[in-house]
N, C-alpha and C positions, 0 to 999 in steps of 0.2 A: 524491628527488623526492617531494613531498607530493601526495597525491591527495585529491580532494574526498570527504568522508565518505559521500556518497550515490552515488558513482560506480558501485558494484556493484548499486544498486537499479534493476534493469532491469524492463521490463514483465513478463518471464517470472518474475522473482523475486516481483513483486507477485501475479501470478496463482497461482504455486505456494503462496504464503502463504495465499491465500484457499482453495485446494484443501484445505489441512490442516484447514479448518473445514467441509469438505464444501460449499463454495460454488464455483461454476465460472463464471468470467468468459468473456464471448464475445470478448474481445480488445480491446474499446473501453475506454480509460482516459482520463479527463479530469483534468488536474492542477488542483487547487483552491488558493486562496491560503492560505499559512501562513508565519509569520515565520521559523521555524527548523526546522520539520519538513517531511515530505513527505506530502501528503494527496491522495488520488485518489478520484474517483467511478468505480466499476467496474460496467459493465453485465453482467448475468448471462445465462447461456445459457437458464435457465429463469426467466422473469420473474415468477414467482408465489411468494410473495405480493408481492414488491417487484421492480421492474425493475432496480434498481441498489442498490449499497451504497457507503458512504463508508469508506475505510480510511485509517488514519493511521500513519505510520512515524516514530517519534521519532528525533531525531539521536543518534548514538552518544554514550555516556556521559551521557545525559540523566538517568538514574536511578542513584542510588547503591544499594549493597547494603542500607543502612539504610532506604531508602524502600521 
């Protein structure tokens, strides 16, 4: 059975990815339009200097090793 490439991209995974950059989301995620990637506006626990950030997750195999 084939699964969708973004099936494992849960809100927790998105928030954990942000945490690796020392940014902590407050749990609110808004999906934004994108043709083949996943893009979210994530609201931050500490809204200074910005109340939210936009994060983009590229589809699997989007980039080759040469790129």
